C-alpha positions as CSV (number, residue, x, y, z in Angstrom):
1,M,-22.2,4.4,17.6
2,T,-19.1,2.7,16.4
3,T,-15.9,2.6,18.5
4,P,-12.5,3.5,17.3
5,F,-11.7,-0.2,17.4
6,E,-14.5,-1.2,15.1
7,R,-13.4,1.5,12.5
8,L,-10.0,-0.2,12.2
9,K,-11.6,-3.1,10.3
10,D,-12.3,-0.6,7.5
11,V,-8.6,0.0,6.9
12,D,-7.7,-1.2,3.4
13,P,-6.1,-4.7,3.7
14,L,-4.2,-4.2,0.5
15,V,-2.3,-1.4,2.2
16,H,-2.4,-2.7,5.8
17,A,-0.6,-6.0,5.2
18,P,2.9,-5.5,6.8
19,A,5.0,-6.3,3.8
20,R,2.9,-4.1,1.5
21,L,2.8,-1.3,4.0
22,A,6.6,-1.4,4.2
23,I,6.8,-1.2,0.4
24,L,4.3,1.7,0.1
25,T,5.9,3.6,2.9
26,A,9.3,3.2,1.3
27,L,8.0,4.3,-2.0
28,S,6.2,7.3,-0.5
29,A,9.6,8.6,0.6
30,C,11.1,8.7,-2.9
31,R,10.1,9.2,-6.5
32,S,10.9,5.5,-7.4
33,A,13.1,2.7,-6.2
34,D,14.7,-0.3,-7.9
35,F,13.9,-3.9,-6.8
36,T,17.3,-4.5,-5.2
37,Y,17.0,-1.3,-3.0
38,L,13.4,-2.2,-2.0
39,R,14.4,-5.7,-1.1
40,R,17.3,-4.4,1.0
41,I,15.3,-1.7,2.9
42,T,12.2,-3.9,3.5
43,G,14.0,-7.1,4.4
44,L,11.7,-9.1,2.1
45,T,12.9,-12.0,0.1
46,Q,13.0,-11.7,-3.7
47,G,9.9,-13.8,-4.2
48,N,8.0,-12.2,-1.4
49,L,8.8,-8.7,-2.7
50,G,7.9,-9.7,-6.2
51,S,4.6,-11.2,-5.1
52,H,3.6,-8.1,-3.1
53,L,4.6,-5.7,-5.9
54,T,2.3,-7.6,-8.2
55,K,-0.6,-7.4,-5.8
56,L,0.1,-3.6,-5.4
57,E,0.4,-3.2,-9.1
58,D,-2.9,-5.2,-9.7
59,G,-4.5,-2.9,-7.2
60,G,-3.4,0.2,-9.0
61,L,-1.3,1.5,-6.2
62,V,2.2,0.9,-7.7
63,S,3.6,1.2,-11.2
64,V,6.3,-1.3,-12.0
65,K,8.6,-0.8,-15.0
66,K,11.0,-3.4,-16.3
67,S,14.0,-2.5,-18.4
68,F,17.6,-3.4,-19.1
69,V,20.7,-1.5,-18.0
70,G,23.3,-3.0,-20.4
71,R,22.5,-6.7,-20.2
72,K,21.1,-6.6,-16.7
73,P,17.4,-6.5,-16.0
74,Q,16.2,-3.7,-13.8
75,T,12.8,-3.5,-12.1
76,T,11.7,-0.1,-10.8
77,A,8.6,0.7,-8.8
78,S,6.9,3.9,-8.0
79,L,3.6,5.0,-6.4
80,T,0.7,5.9,-8.6
81,D,-1.6,8.8,-7.6
82,A,-3.9,6.2,-6.2
83,G,-1.1,4.6,-4.2
84,R,-0.1,8.0,-2.8
85,A,-3.7,8.6,-1.8
86,A,-4.0,5.1,-0.3
87,I,-0.9,5.4,1.9
88,D,-1.9,8.9,3.0
89,G,-5.3,7.6,3.8
90,W,-3.9,4.7,5.8
91,W,-1.8,7.1,7.9
92,A,-4.8,9.4,8.4
93,A,-7.0,6.5,9.5
94,I,-4.3,5.2,11.9
95,D,-3.8,8.7,13.3
96,R,-7.6,9.1,13.7
97,A,-7.9,5.8,15.5
98,R,-5.1,6.7,17.8
99,G,-6.7,10.0,18.7
100,D,-10.1,8.6,19.0
101,T,-8.8,5.8,21.2
102,E,-7.2,8.3,23.5
103,E,-10.5,10.2,23.8
104,W,-12.6,7.0,24.0
105,N,-14.5,6.3,27.2
106,E,-16.7,3.3,26.9
107,E,-20.0,3.7,28.8
108,A,-21.0,0.8,30.9
């Protein structure tokens, strides 16, 4: 029988990394967000945010669109259906682990 603690190792590391979790959680609260807004609310640097968005996009969890507004470039990100399922699954796994841990009583 596995313990709640052992099951935590199965949480998706693409989602579980703190910076990516912050991005996915922010995007789950809105339809889409531009790069500047994401940078401000996550506290990530420009390079760090860009790197994590690329990883999330490569993983199929985020869609990134680049366009121009006037002459200014604009990058917008949104969750894909897979991204929504991944963040919902992460929250469910964490909630399950918390509940299982509260009920857990290791036998000697």
